[in-house]
C-alpha positions as CSV (number, residue, x, y, z in Angstrom):
1,X,-3.7,6.4,-12.4
2,X,-4.7,3.8,-14.5
3,X,-6.6,3.4,-17.9
4,X,-9.8,2.8,-17.5
5,X,-11.5,2.5,-20.5
6,X,-9.6,2.2,-24.2
7,X,-11.0,3.2,-27.5
8,X,-9.7,1.6,-31.0
9,X,-10.7,2.5,-34.7
10,X,-8.6,0.7,-37.2
11,X,-5.8,-0.4,-35.2
12,X,-3.6,-3.6,-36.3
13,X,-6.9,-6.5,-35.8
14,X,-9.5,-4.0,-34.5
15,X,-12.0,-2.2,-37.0
16,X,-13.9,-0.5,-34.5
17,X,-13.6,-1.8,-30.9
18,X,-14.1,-0.4,-26.7
19,X,-13.7,-1.9,-23.4
20,X,-13.4,-1.2,-19.7
21,X,-10.8,-2.1,-18.2
22,X,-10.2,-2.8,-14.5
23,X,-7.2,-2.5,-12.7
24,X,-6.5,-6.4,-13.6
25,X,-7.2,-7.4,-16.9
26,X,-6.9,-10.7,-18.6
27,X,-7.3,-10.4,-21.8
28,X,-7.6,-14.4,-24.0
29,X,-8.1,-15.4,-27.5
30,X,-7.4,-17.8,-30.2
31,X,-4.1,-17.5,-31.9
32,X,-3.7,-14.3,-34.2
33,X,-6.6,-12.8,-32.2
34,X,-5.0,-9.6,-31.6
35,X,-4.0,-9.9,-28.1
36,X,-0.4,-8.5,-28.6
37,X,-1.9,-5.5,-30.9
38,X,-4.1,-4.5,-28.5
39,X,-0.9,-4.7,-25.7
40,X,1.0,-2.9,-27.9
41,X,-2.3,0.7,-28.3
42,X,-0.5,1.0,-24.9
43,X,2.7,0.6,-25.7
44,X,2.3,3.1,-28.5
45,X,1.0,5.6,-26.3
46,X,4.4,5.5,-24.4
47,X,6.2,5.5,-27.4
48,X,4.3,9.0,-28.8
49,X,4.8,10.5,-25.8
50,X,8.5,9.6,-25.3
51,X,9.7,9.7,-28.8
52,X,7.2,11.4,-30.8
53,X,4.5,10.4,-33.3
54,X,6.5,9.7,-36.3
55,X,9.1,7.4,-34.8
56,X,6.3,5.4,-32.7
57,X,4.4,4.8,-36.3
58,X,7.4,4.5,-38.2
59,X,9.1,1.5,-35.7
60,X,5.6,-0.2,-36.3
61,X,6.5,-0.3,-39.8
62,X,3.9,3.1,-41.1
63,X,1.0,4.2,-41.3
64,X,-0.2,1.1,-43.9
65,X,1.5,-1.6,-41.3
66,X,-1.1,-0.4,-38.4
67,X,-3.9,0.4,-40.3
68,X,-6.9,-2.6,-39.8
69,X,-7.2,-4.2,-43.0
70,X,-11.0,-4.1,-42.6
71,X,-10.7,-0.2,-42.9
72,X,-12.6,1.2,-45.5
73,X,-14.7,4.6,-45.6
74,X,-13.0,5.9,-42.9
75,X,-9.3,5.0,-43.0
76,X,-8.2,7.0,-40.2
77,X,-6.9,5.5,-37.3
78,X,-7.7,6.3,-33.6
79,X,-6.6,5.2,-30.1
80,X,-8.6,7.1,-27.3
81,X,-8.1,5.9,-23.5
82,X,-9.7,7.3,-20.5
83,X,-7.7,7.1,-17.3
84,X,-9.2,7.0,-13.7
85,X,-7.9,8.2,-10.3
86,X,-7.3,5.0,-7.3
87,X,-10.6,5.3,-6.7
88,X,-12.1,5.0,-10.0
89,X,-13.3,8.2,-10.6
90,X,-12.2,9.3,-14.4
91,X,-9.2,12.4,-14.3
92,X,-8.6,12.3,-17.7
93,X,-9.5,11.5,-21.5
94,X,-7.1,11.6,-24.4
95,X,-7.4,10.9,-28.1
96,X,-5.4,10.5,-30.9
97,X,-6.9,10.3,-34.6
98,X,-4.2,10.2,-37.4
99,X,-3.7,9.1,-40.9
100,X,-0.8,9.6,-43.2
101,X,0.4,12.7,-45.4
102,X,1.3,13.0,-49.0
103,X,4.3,11.8,-47.9
104,X,3.7,8.8,-46.5
105,X,4.4,10.5,-42.8
106,X,2.5,10.5,-39.9
107,X,0.0,12.9,-39.4
108,X,-2.6,14.1,-36.9
109,X,-6.3,14.2,-38.0
110,X,-8.1,14.9,-34.6
111,X,-5.6,15.2,-31.4
112,X,-8.0,15.5,-28.2
113,X,-7.4,16.3,-24.5
114,X,-10.5,16.7,-21.8
115,X,-10.1,16.8,-18.5
116,X,-12.5,15.2,-16.5
117,X,-12.0,16.2,-12.7
118,X,-14.4,19.3,-13.0
119,X,-16.9,18.4,-15.8
120,X,-16.0,17.8,-19.5
121,X,-12.7,21.3,-20.0
122,X,-11.8,20.8,-23.6
123,X,-7.9,21.2,-22.9
124,X,-6.8,20.2,-26.2
125,X,-8.7,20.4,-29.9
126,X,-6.5,20.0,-32.8
127,X,-6.5,21.0,-35.5
128,X,-7.0,23.8,-34.0
129,X,-6.0,27.8,-36.6
130,X,-2.7,27.3,-35.8
131,X,-2.9,24.0,-37.4
132,X,-4.3,25.3,-40.0
133,X,-2.3,27.9,-40.6
134,X,0.8,26.1,-40.5
135,X,-0.4,22.5,-41.4
136,X,3.2,21.4,-41.0
137,X,2.5,21.3,-37.6
138,X,0.3,18.3,-37.5
139,X,3.2,15.8,-37.8
140,X,3.8,16.6,-34.0
141,X,1.3,15.4,-31.4
142,X,1.2,17.8,-27.9
143,X,1.1,15.2,-25.9
144,X,4.9,15.5,-27.2
145,X,6.0,18.4,-26.8
146,X,7.0,20.0,-23.7
147,X,5.5,23.3,-25.0
148,X,2.3,22.0,-26.0
149,X,1.3,19.8,-23.0
150,X,1.8,21.4,-20.2
151,X,-1.7,21.9,-19.0
152,X,-2.2,18.0,-19.0
153,X,1.9,16.6,-18.2
154,X,0.7,14.5,-15.7
155,X,-1.4,12.3,-18.8
156,X,2.3,11.9,-20.9
157,X,4.0,11.3,-17.8
158,X,2.0,8.5,-16.9
159,X,2.2,7.1,-20.7
160,X,5.4,6.7,-19.8
161,X,5.2,4.6,-17.2
162,X,3.9,2.2,-19.7
163,X,5.8,-1.1,-19.4
164,X,5.9,-4.2,-21.8
165,X,8.1,-7.1,-20.4
166,X,8.2,-10.4,-21.8
167,X,11.5,-11.9,-20.4
168,X,13.0,-14.1,-22.5
169,X,15.2,-16.7,-20.7
170,X,17.4,-17.3,-23.7
171,X,18.7,-13.7,-24.1
172,X,19.2,-13.2,-20.5
173,X,21.7,-15.6,-20.7
174,X,23.2,-14.6,-23.6
175,X,22.7,-10.7,-24.4
176,X,25.4,-9.8,-26.5
177,X,24.5,-13.9,-29.2
178,X,21.1,-11.6,-30.1
179,X,22.7,-7.5,-30.5
180,X,26.2,-7.1,-29.8
181,X,25.3,-3.4,-29.2
182,X,24.4,-1.8,-25.8
183,X,20.8,-1.2,-25.4
184,X,18.8,-0.1,-23.1
185,X,15.0,-0.9,-21.5
186,X,15.0,-4.1,-23.6
187,X,11.3,-5.7,-23.1
188,X,12.9,-9.5,-23.9
189,X,16.1,-9.3,-21.3
190,X,19.0,-8.2,-23.2
191,X,19.7,-5.5,-21.0
192,X,17.8,-7.1,-17.7
193,X,20.5,-7.6,-15.5
194,X,22.3,-4.5,-15.9
195,X,19.0,-2.8,-15.1
196,X,19.1,-4.6,-11.6
197,X,22.5,-3.7,-11.1
198,X,22.1,0.0,-11.8
199,X,19.1,-0.2,-9.2
200,X,20.2,1.4,-5.6
201,X,22.6,-0.8,-3.8
202,X,20.0,-0.7,-1.0
203,X,16.7,-1.2,-3.0
204,X,18.1,-3.9,-5.2
205,X,18.8,-5.8,-2.5
206,X,15.7,-5.6,-0.4
207,X,13.4,-6.5,-3.6
208,X,16.2,-9.6,-4.2
209,X,15.3,-10.7,-0.3
210,X,11.3,-10.7,-1.1
211,X,11.6,-12.1,-4.4
212,X,14.1,-15.3,-3.1
213,X,11.2,-15.2,-0.4
214,X,8.6,-16.0,-2.7
215,X,10.2,-18.0,-4.7
216,X,11.7,-20.6,-2.1
217,X,8.0,-21.9,-2.1
218,X,8.0,-23.1,-5.8
219,X,12.2,-23.5,-6.0
220,X,13.1,-26.6,-4.0
221,X,16.4,-25.8,-1.9
222,X,16.5,-21.4,-3.2
223,X,17.9,-19.8,-0.2
224,X,18.8,-16.1,-1.7
225,X,18.9,-14.6,-4.6
226,X,21.8,-11.8,-5.1
227,X,23.7,-10.2,-8.8
228,X,27.7,-9.1,-9.0
229,X,29.7,-8.0,-11.1
230,X,32.4,-9.6,-12.7
231,X,36.1,-8.7,-13.6
232,X,34.6,-7.7,-17.2
233,X,31.8,-5.8,-15.9
234,X,29.1,-8.3,-16.5
235,X,26.6,-8.5,-14.0
236,X,25.3,-12.0,-13.1
237,X,22.7,-13.3,-11.3
238,X,23.6,-15.3,-8.9
239,X,21.3,-18.2,-6.7
240,X,22.5,-19.8,-3.8
241,X,20.7,-23.8,-2.9
242,X,21.5,-25.3,0.5
243,X,21.9,-28.9,-0.5
244,X,24.7,-31.6,1.3
245,X,27.7,-30.3,2.0
246,X,28.7,-27.8,4.3
247,X,28.4,-24.3,2.3
248,X,25.2,-23.5,-0.4
249,X,26.0,-24.0,-3.8
250,X,25.9,-21.4,-6.8
251,X,24.4,-21.3,-9.3
252,X,24.7,-18.2,-12.2
253,X,21.9,-17.0,-14.8
254,X,23.8,-19.5,-17.3
255,X,23.0,-22.6,-15.1
256,X,19.4,-21.6,-14.0
257,X,16.7,-23.1,-15.6
258,X,14.1,-21.2,-18.1
259,X,11.3,-21.3,-15.8
260,X,13.3,-20.0,-12.5
261,X,14.4,-16.9,-15.1
262,X,11.3,-16.7,-16.1
263,X,9.4,-16.5,-12.5
264,X,12.4,-14.5,-11.9
265,X,11.9,-11.7,-14.7
266,X,8.2,-11.6,-13.8
267,X,8.5,-10.5,-10.9
268,X,11.3,-8.3,-10.9
269,X,8.8,-6.4,-13.2
270,X,6.2,-5.7,-11.1
271,X,8.7,-4.5,-8.8
272,X,10.6,-2.3,-11.7
273,X,7.7,0.8,-12.0
274,X,4.1,2.1,-11.1
275,X,2.7,2.7,-14.2
276,X,0.2,-0.3,-15.9
277,X,2.5,-3.9,-16.5
278,X,1.8,-5.1,-20.1
279,X,2.3,-9.1,-19.6
280,X,2.2,-11.6,-22.9
281,X,1.7,-15.1,-21.7
282,X,3.4,-15.0,-18.0
283,X,3.0,-19.2,-18.6
284,X,5.7,-19.7,-20.4
285,X,8.1,-22.1,-19.2
286,X,6.6,-22.3,-15.9
287,X,5.6,-25.2,-14.3
288,X,1.7,-25.5,-14.8
289,X,0.9,-25.8,-10.9
290,X,2.7,-22.5,-10.3
291,X,0.9,-20.7,-13.0
292,X,-2.0,-20.9,-11.1
293,X,-0.4,-19.0,-8.2
294,X,0.8,-16.2,-10.4
295,X,-2.2,-14.2,-10.3
296,X,-2.2,-14.0,-6.6
297,X,1.4,-14.1,-6.3
298,X,1.2,-11.1,-8.6
299,X,-0.9,-9.4,-5.6
300,X,1.0,-10.9,-2.7
301,X,4.1,-8.7,-4.7
302,X,1.9,-5.6,-4.2
303,X,1.2,-5.9,-1.1
304,X,5.0,-6.2,-0.5
305,X,5.5,-3.5,-2.3
306,X,3.2,-1.2,-0.3
307,X,4.7,-2.0,3.2
308,X,8.7,-1.0,1.5
309,X,7.3,2.1,0.5
310,X,5.3,2.7,3.6
311,X,2.9,5.1,1.5
312,X,-1.3,4.4,2.4
313,X,-1.7,6.7,-0.8
314,X,0.3,3.5,-2.4
315,X,-1.5,2.3,-5.7
316,X,-1.5,-1.0,-7.1
317,X,-0.2,-1.6,-10.5
318,X,-2.4,-1.8,-13.3
319,X,-2.0,-5.6,-14.7
320,X,-2.5,-6.8,-18.1
321,X,-2.2,-9.6,-18.9
322,X,-2.4,-12.2,-21.8
323,X,-3.6,-15.5,-21.6
324,X,-4.1,-19.5,-22.8
325,X,-3.2,-20.9,-19.8
326,X,-6.2,-22.9,-17.9
327,X,-4.6,-23.0,-15.0
328,X,-3.9,-19.5,-14.5
329,X,-7.7,-18.7,-15.4
330,X,-9.2,-21.4,-13.3
331,X,-8.1,-18.8,-9.8
332,X,-11.0,-18.3,-8.0
333,X,-10.3,-14.6,-7.3
334,X,-10.7,-13.6,-11.0
335,X,-13.6,-12.0,-11.6
336,X,-16.0,-10.9,-14.5
337,X,-14.9,-7.7,-14.6
338,X,-11.3,-8.4,-14.8
339,X,-11.7,-10.6,-18.2
340,X,-11.6,-9.5,-22.2
341,X,-12.2,-11.8,-24.6
342,X,-11.0,-10.9,-28.2
343,X,-13.2,-12.6,-30.8
344,X,-11.7,-12.9,-34.3
345,X,-13.9,-12.1,-37.7
346,X,-13.6,-11.3,-41.1
347,X,-14.7,-7.6,-40.3
348,X,-11.5,-7.6,-37.6
349,X,-11.4,-8.8,-34.3
350,X,-13.8,-7.4,-31.4
351,X,-13.3,-7.2,-27.7
352,X,-16.6,-9.3,-25.6
353,X,-16.7,-9.0,-21.6
354,X,-19.0,-11.6,-20.2
355,X,-22.8,-11.7,-20.6
356,X,-25.1,-12.0,-17.5
357,X,-25.4,-15.8,-17.8
358,X,-21.3,-15.9,-17.3
359,X,-21.2,-13.5,-14.9
360,X,-24.0,-15.7,-12.2
361,X,-22.1,-19.1,-13.7
362,X,-18.9,-17.1,-12.1
363,X,-20.7,-15.9,-8.9
364,X,-22.0,-19.3,-8.7
365,X,-18.4,-20.9,-8.3
366,X,-17.0,-21.2,-12.0
367,X,-13.7,-20.2,-12.8
368,X,-12.9,-17.9,-16.0
369,X,-11.6,-21.1,-17.7
370,X,-14.7,-23.2,-16.8
371,X,-17.5,-20.6,-18.3
372,X,-15.3,-17.7,-20.8
373,X,-12.0,-19.5,-21.9
374,X,-13.6,-22.2,-23.8
375,X,-15.5,-19.1,-25.9
376,X,-12.6,-17.8,-27.2
377,X,-11.8,-21.1,-28.5
378,X,-11.1,-21.1,-32.1
379,X,-13.8,-22.8,-34.6
380,X,-12.5,-26.8,-35.8
381,X,-9.4,-26.3,-33.6
382,X,-8.6,-29.5,-33.8
383,X,-9.4,-30.2,-37.6
384,X,-6.0,-29.8,-38.8
385,X,-6.3,-30.6,-42.8
386,X,-3.4,-31.2,-44.8
């Protein structure tokens, strides 16, 4: 499945916004327009499904921190999505509306789940009679409760597969320096090498071979990648390089460049999981010529995954990517339906998609970088008054 539509109301930057999403989406916009907050809406649904509404809201600073500053008459926060199958048929709609109770904790104001596979069957519609009899039930969503999500559990499982990865090379090199305590599933890479090591050895080696082969074209003399454990129980990424000596040179993650670690992290993220993958500015630390090939590289990696798994019914992952990179958006393979730009305003940011004229320009050979990226530039961007 994938997210085919999203609706946001009073969510951070967005007072009222909605958009249709393709399997691959590129999010562009000025700084502080809401690109990260847009991605966080997907992470929020994942956190609600996995940790519950209270934890998902509390970890973001509470309801007042999540609510859009432009919210007025209707202060409730809404996050709603429509899910489609691999053929593009809509299968589920989930929408959550919440606010805070008298104790300033999050409280469900409305929750609905609709099965779209055979008409529009209402599976969940809250508040219901039980909620009215016991208002404490509204402190939890049906999505997070095993006893309540039985009829739509595949939706909860889908949200749990959402992955956000923003690997920071400095964190990968020295995870203890950023967090003395062990962490799990850190999007910034504190447990990145440990996650790789914990993979089944056969699977790990197969993924590393394919990533190494892909990196050979952009990293000179690279011949192999592997992960090994040192005597202290710390895993290390080891890259082998061909040079004039009889034996290959070996470099661990501490010696590899930021660009090499960043590229490796991006590629591993594509292999690691099946649900929507959220990538924030993948161009960071990467050479501009390589950035221009990232969109194609991600597609090629998913073709390799399909071959490895040998499943004809394998569906490529949905990729939702925020970027500022002109080089990335010059890729001629990026279609008009794959682009959303965020337009900030005093009444909250809006989600915009290409109009008919822009679509024609793209069909006539111009790129997203030529047609749409200039529209996302902030006004007076070259005027810096001190």
